[in-house]
Every structure is written in structure tokens, then in C-alpha cells.
N, C-alpha and C positions, 0 to 999 in steps of 0.2 A: 807846582802847586797840587795838592791832593784833596784835602777835606776842608774846604772853606765855603761859606755861604756869602755870595756876592749880592748886595742890595743896592739898587740905584738910589742915589742921594740927591744929586742935582746935576746940572749939565757938565760940571767939571769933575765931580768926585763920586766915588762909590764907597759904600760901607762894606767891610769885610768882617765876618763873624767866624771865630775859631774857638774851639773848646776842647777840654780834656777832663776826664774823671779818674780818680784814684780810689781804690778800695782795698782794705785789709793790709795796708802799709802804714805803719806809724808806731805808736807806743802803747797801744792797748794790749791787754794780755792775750786776746784771741787773734791778734794780727798775724798774718803769715810771714811778713817781713818786718823786722824791728829796726826802725831808723827814726831820727829826730824829725819833728814836724816841719822844721825849716827845709829839710831835704825833700820831704814829701811834696810841699808846695812848689819848691824850686823846679823839680822835674816835671810836675804837671804844667807849670808855666812854660817850661821849655817846649813841650809838645804844641801848645796853642800858639806860642810866639813864632816858632819855626814855620808852622803852617801859614801864619800871617805874613812873615817876611818873604816866604817863598812865593806868595801871591803878589808881592810888590807893594804891600801895605805897611803903614806905620801905626802903632797902637795909640789910641786916645783915651781908653778907659779899660779897666780890668775888674771883673766881678768874681768874688770868691764865695763859694758855697761851702760852709764848714759844718761837718757832722761829727767832728772829733771832740766837741765840748768847748766851753768858753775859755778854759785855761790854755787851749792850743792856739787861739786866735793870733796873738802877738807873734808867735814863732812862724805861723803860716804866712803872715804878712811879711815877715823878715825874709822868708825864702823867695817870695815874689820880688821884693826889693833887691835882693841879691842878683836876680836875673836882670832886672832893669838896669842896675849899676853896671853890669858887664856890657850892656848895650849903650850906655851913656844916655839912658832915657829915664832918669830918676824922677822927673816931674809928671810922669803919667799917673793919673788919678786911679785909686783903688777903692772899691766899695764892696759890699757883700752882706752876708747874713749867716748867723749861727743857729743851729738847732739846739736850743737850750732847755726845752720842755721835756725831752726824752733823751736818754742816754743809749747809744748804740754799743754793741759788744765789740765791734770792729771799727777802725778809723775809716773815714770816707770824706773826700772833698771833690769839688768841681771848680774848674777855673775857665772862665769865658773871657775872651779878649775882643773888644770892639775896636776896629782899625779903620783907616781911610786910605784910599789910593786914588790917583788920577784915573779918570775914565780912559781905558785903553783904545787907541785908534785901531782901525782895521789893519793897518800896516804893522802895528806892534803885536797884534794877535796872530799874524801869519807865522807859520813855522819857519824858522831860519835854518840854514844849512848847518847841520852838526852831525858828526859821525863817531863821536866818542862819549863814553860815560865813565865817570870816576866815582868811587865811594869815598866820602870824606868822613873820617871817624870810623868806629866799628859798632855794629849792632850789639847792644848789651841789655840784659834784662835781670830783674831781681837784685840779688846780692852783687852780681857782676858790676852793676852801676857804681857801687861803692868801692869794691876792691880793684876795679880796673878804670878808675876815674880818668886816668891819663889818656885813655883811648876814646873818651867822649869828645866830640868836636865842640870846641868853645863857641858860645853864642856870638862872640865878637867876630869869629871867622865866618860863621853863617851869615851874619849881617854884611860883611865885606863881599862875600861871594854873591849874595843876592843883589848887590849893587852893580855887579859887573854886567857889561853889555853882552848880548848874544849867548847867554847861558840860561839854562832852565834848571831850577832846583826842585827836588822832590824828596821830602822826608821819608826815611825808611820806617814803615809802619809795622803793625803786629803780625802781618802775614809774611814778612821777610823781604830780603833783597830781591829775590827772583820774581816774586809777585809784582812788586812795584816796578822793577826793570821792564817786565813785559808790558805793563801799562804805559810806561814812559816811552818805550821803543817797540811799537807794534811789529816792526820788521826785525825782531831780535834774531831770528834764525839766519838772517843775511849778515852775519858778522861773527866775531869770536868773543865768547865770554871768558874772561881771565879770572882765575881764582888763586892768585899767588899767596894770599893770606890763609888759604885752606879753611875758609869760612863755610859754615852751614848756610847755604843761600836761602834756606826756608825758615831759618831761625827768626823769632820775633825781634823787631828793631827796638823794643822797649820804649822808653820815653824820649824818642827822637834823638838818640845818642849819635846817629849818623845820618847823612844825607846823600842822595844821588845827584850828580851834576852832569847834565848833558851839554856838550860844548863842541865847537869846531876845532879842528886840529891846531889852528893858529893861536888858540887861547890857552893851550896846555901849559906853556911856560909861565904865563901870568897866574894861572890857577894853582900850579905847584908852588909858586912863591907865596901866594896867600894862604894856602892850606898847610904848607910845611909837612911835618911828619904824618899828618892826618890824611894825606893823599894816597889813594890806592886805585891804580888803573883797573877798570872792570870790564869794559866792552869797547870794541872797535869795529865799526861797520865797514862794509865794503866801500872802496873809493868810487 
């Protein structure tokens, strides 16, 4: 888990708030990247939902903030519904608002997800023994997200990995793989970083197109089975 706000709810549950913004991506003339609004909202939804799933939470409501105009609303909703369908969560409620009094020169949206998770026990919060990290999917940004879509880790795989025991999931953010790997593994120097894919380890992760998974060696076979071609071994600590 990386960027999630945890709010006590009752003795059994906690609220988890995750969010993402998107700007200058859409169908307006001044947009830097031209893509359909369904694609814009889908990838903003990805960022927020991957953060929620990584924290062990299940979404209960989604809030869409639309600054693209009234005509974009239905397509933006369709993008969120596409993501929910991939997760088998079609019944999650969606609400939101559109700025219709003033027209912006560039597209902009915000997506916030309200989720719930069981209150974690002290035992569950303890760090488990794990000495390996894999990259699932590849970090992509801008036009790459469209042209290399086959390298984006599917949401269904993210969901399945987040349900595995004894693994920790960390979405790759805008500061890149190495930044998040250092936060995930404070003892990074006590091991070997592999870069068989010849990636720029400092490149932006874009809209959560990849995740880091920290796991014990005994989980690798199961993880490779779930991740398939999206699995890339990245770090192995000292035994």
C-alpha cells in the first residue's frame, strides 16, 4: 500500500480513501494527449482502485469530478464501469459532479474511491519474512499506455495477487520503480536488483500500469502462475 487514507469506522471495519487526478488528457483541442474520455476515466480509476486493493480494501462508492463538460459524463462513467466489470464489482455505486457553468480549455477529472477493510490485528500488521520483489506489468506513461496496452497488468490479476497470503503489493507511482522499491525494501542494498527488461528504473509508473510485489521465496511459483507473462523478477535479498 502507498497512498491511502485510513479512517476508523467501527470496531470491525476501517474506511480507506484513495484518489487520482487527470489533466490535459482527453478530447479538447488544447489537451496534451488525445484519447477518448472512457479511456481517461478508466486509467484514473485504475490508480485509485489499485491503491485500495493493495491496502486490502473493497470499494463501496466512487465519486467522479468532471471538468470536461456535460457531454463527456456518460463516457467517463463508462470507463469506470469498464474497470469495475474487470473486477466483477459492477454493483459499486457511482456518484459525482460536473462543472457546467464554465468551460475549461483542457480536460480534467478526479476520481475518489471510498472502500472498507477489516481492522487489521497486530499480528496481521507485523512484517512477514520475505526476501524477493517482482514487478508485475511494466511502467507506462502517456501514449505508451495506449500503444503498449498488452504490457499493462490487468486489474483482475491485481485483485488476485492482493488476495494472496504473505505478499505485499505496492503500485509503481510517478517517481518510478526504484523510488518505490526503496520505500518497500529499506534494506535494498542488502540484495541484488535485477533489470532483465532493461527498464529505466526512474521512469514514471503512469496510471498504475504495474505493481511491485514483495513475497517469500516459497510464494514465487504461485505468483508466477497468477501473473503469467506480466511477471518480472526484480530484487532478491540476502538469505
